[in-house]
C-alpha positions as CSV (number, residue, x, y, z in Angstrom):
1,M,174.5,-46.1,16.9
2,I,174.4,-42.3,16.8
3,N,171.0,-40.7,17.3
4,P,170.5,-38.3,14.3
5,I,168.3,-36.0,16.3
6,S,170.9,-35.7,19.0
7,K,173.5,-35.0,16.3
8,K,171.4,-32.2,14.8
9,K,170.9,-30.6,18.2
10,N,174.6,-30.5,18.9
11,N,175.2,-28.9,15.5
12,M,172.7,-26.1,16.3
13,D,174.3,-25.2,19.7
14,P,177.2,-23.2,18.2
15,I,174.6,-21.1,16.3
16,I,172.0,-20.6,19.0
17,K,174.3,-19.6,21.8
18,P,175.9,-16.7,20.0
19,A,172.6,-15.6,18.6
20,L,171.0,-15.5,22.1
21,K,174.0,-13.5,23.4
22,F,173.8,-11.0,20.5
23,L,170.0,-10.7,21.2
24,L,170.7,-10.0,24.9
25,V,173.4,-7.4,24.1
26,M,171.3,-5.6,21.5
27,T,168.3,-5.6,23.8
28,L,170.3,-4.0,26.6
29,L,171.9,-1.5,24.2
30,T,169.0,-0.4,22.0
31,G,166.2,-1.1,24.4
32,I,167.5,0.3,27.7
33,I,170.9,2.1,27.5
34,Y,170.3,4.1,24.3
35,P,166.8,5.3,25.3
36,L,167.9,6.3,28.7
37,F,170.9,8.2,27.3
38,I,168.8,10.1,24.8
39,T,166.2,10.8,27.4
40,G,168.8,12.2,29.7
41,V,170.4,14.4,27.0
42,A,166.9,15.7,26.0
43,Q,166.1,16.5,29.6
44,L,169.3,18.4,30.0
45,V,169.4,20.3,26.7
46,F,165.8,20.5,25.5
47,R,163.8,20.0,28.6
48,A,160.7,22.0,27.6
49,K,160.4,20.4,24.2
50,A,161.2,16.9,25.4
51,N,158.3,17.2,27.9
52,G,155.8,18.3,25.2
53,S,156.3,22.1,25.3
54,L,153.5,22.3,27.9
55,V,152.0,25.7,28.6
56,T,150.8,26.6,32.0
57,K,148.3,29.3,33.2
58,D,147.7,30.0,36.9
59,S,149.9,26.9,37.7
60,K,147.7,24.7,35.6
61,I,148.6,23.0,32.3
62,V,146.3,24.4,29.6
63,G,147.9,22.9,26.5
64,S,151.0,22.5,24.4
65,G,152.7,25.0,22.2
66,L,153.1,22.3,19.6
67,V,149.4,21.4,19.3
68,G,146.8,23.9,18.0
69,Q,143.5,24.4,19.7
70,K,140.2,25.6,18.3
71,F,139.4,29.2,18.8
72,D,136.2,30.5,17.2
73,S,135.0,33.2,19.6
74,T,135.0,36.8,18.3
75,I,137.2,37.9,21.2
76,Y,140.1,35.7,20.1
77,F,142.4,35.2,17.1
78,W,141.1,32.3,15.0
79,T,143.2,29.3,14.2
80,R,143.4,27.8,10.7
81,P,140.7,25.3,9.7
82,S,141.1,21.7,10.8
83,A,139.7,18.6,9.0
84,I,139.6,16.8,12.4
85,N,138.3,19.7,14.5
86,Y,141.6,19.8,16.3
87,N,141.2,16.3,17.7
88,P,144.8,15.1,18.5
89,V,144.0,11.4,18.3
90,P,143.6,10.9,14.5
91,S,145.8,13.8,13.4
92,A,144.9,13.9,9.7
93,A,144.1,16.0,6.7
94,S,140.9,16.0,4.6
95,N,142.7,14.1,1.8
96,L,140.6,16.2,-0.7
97,G,142.5,16.8,-4.0
98,P,142.8,20.0,-6.0
99,T,140.0,18.9,-8.4
100,S,137.6,18.1,-5.5
101,S,134.3,20.0,-5.7
102,I,133.9,19.5,-1.9
103,L,137.3,21.3,-1.3
104,K,136.3,24.1,-3.7
105,D,133.0,24.7,-1.8
106,Q,134.8,24.6,1.6
107,V,137.4,27.1,0.4
108,T,134.7,29.4,-1.0
109,Q,132.7,29.3,2.2
110,R,135.7,29.8,4.5
111,R,136.9,32.8,2.4
112,A,133.4,34.4,2.5
113,F,133.0,33.7,6.2
114,F,136.4,35.1,7.2
115,A,135.9,38.2,5.0
116,A,132.5,38.9,6.5
117,K,133.4,38.4,10.1
118,N,136.6,40.4,9.9
119,S,135.3,43.2,7.6
120,V,137.8,42.3,4.9
121,S,137.2,44.0,1.6
122,G,136.9,42.0,-1.6
123,S,140.2,43.4,-2.9
124,T,142.2,42.1,0.1
125,A,143.9,38.8,-0.2
126,I,143.1,36.3,2.6
127,P,146.1,34.2,3.6
128,S,145.9,30.6,2.4
129,E,146.1,29.2,6.0
130,M,142.8,30.7,6.9
131,I,140.9,28.9,4.1
132,F,142.9,25.6,3.8
133,A,143.3,23.0,6.6
134,S,146.8,21.8,7.5
135,G,148.1,18.4,6.7
136,S,148.1,17.3,10.4
137,G,144.9,19.2,11.4
138,L,146.8,20.3,14.5
139,D,148.9,23.2,13.2
140,P,149.1,25.9,15.9
141,H,150.4,28.7,13.6
142,I,149.1,31.3,11.3
143,S,150.9,34.1,9.5
144,P,151.3,37.6,11.1
145,E,149.2,38.9,8.2
146,S,146.3,36.6,9.2
147,A,146.5,38.0,12.8
148,I,146.5,41.6,11.6
149,L,143.4,41.0,9.5
150,Q,141.6,39.7,12.7
151,M,142.8,42.5,14.9
152,D,139.9,45.0,14.3
153,R,137.3,42.4,15.1
154,I,139.0,41.6,18.4
155,V,139.3,45.3,19.3
156,T,135.6,45.8,18.7
157,A,134.5,42.6,20.5
158,R,136.6,43.5,23.5
159,S,135.8,47.2,23.4
160,F,139.5,48.1,23.4
161,N,140.8,51.6,23.0
162,R,143.6,52.9,20.8
163,V,146.3,52.2,23.5
164,Q,145.1,48.6,23.9
165,K,145.1,48.2,20.1
166,E,148.7,49.2,20.0
167,E,149.4,46.6,22.7
168,I,147.9,43.9,20.4
169,I,150.1,45.2,17.5
170,N,153.2,44.9,19.7
171,L,152.1,41.5,20.9
172,I,151.8,40.2,17.4
173,D,155.2,41.6,16.6
174,S,156.9,40.1,19.7
175,L,155.4,36.6,19.2
176,T,156.1,36.4,15.5
177,E,158.7,33.6,14.8
178,S,161.2,33.8,12.0
179,P,161.7,31.0,9.5
180,Q,163.7,28.2,10.9
181,F,167.4,29.0,10.7
182,H,166.1,32.1,8.7
183,L,165.9,29.7,5.7
184,F,163.0,27.2,6.0
185,G,159.4,28.0,6.2
186,E,157.7,31.4,6.6
187,R,157.2,33.9,9.4
188,R,154.5,32.6,11.7
189,I,152.8,33.2,15.0
190,N,151.4,30.6,17.5
191,V,147.7,31.3,17.9
192,F,147.5,29.5,21.3
193,L,150.3,31.6,22.8
194,L,148.9,34.8,21.2
195,N,145.5,34.3,22.7
196,L,146.9,33.5,26.2
197,N,148.8,36.8,26.1
198,L,145.8,38.6,24.6
199,D,143.9,37.9,27.8
200,R,146.5,39.7,29.8
201,I,145.7,43.1,28.1
202,K,143.5,45.0,30.5
């Protein structure tokens, strides 16, 4: 008499063995070989970006060019507002909609504060990135126009002369990035890199 359980087991063998072999092959291919290949290509072609675009100062890592940092001192260029206070762990926006009264109050306060601290006249338009937080809360860029509006405050706070002010202007110009492929996005400047170079002006 044939055991039905044994018969069922024998019928499953032709299915299980190929499935296990396929699982093993795909694990090796997609879990080991492919990641190692992509990592190797990235290290050869995009080494800095693949390693996080780390920025060093005096042989010490001080941050990443891809992640913004908070600057609120009068002697530095300010970054755009962040709903998470530039904490890289949550990386989130405020999620406040255009009809939100909270957002309206925040924008009004930010506009007034920026104008007052940078001696901006009422007729001067303040770039949107200085009054609205970014979607990630970690955006390291502002527009060159935002940097120019902050320049006089920094010159005064650092007691810079006319020559040093010209150096700041040249610094802003040299660090301004064009739109990607000259098509996507807008002209921008990395505040973190800008402030690092600002400290080099003596």
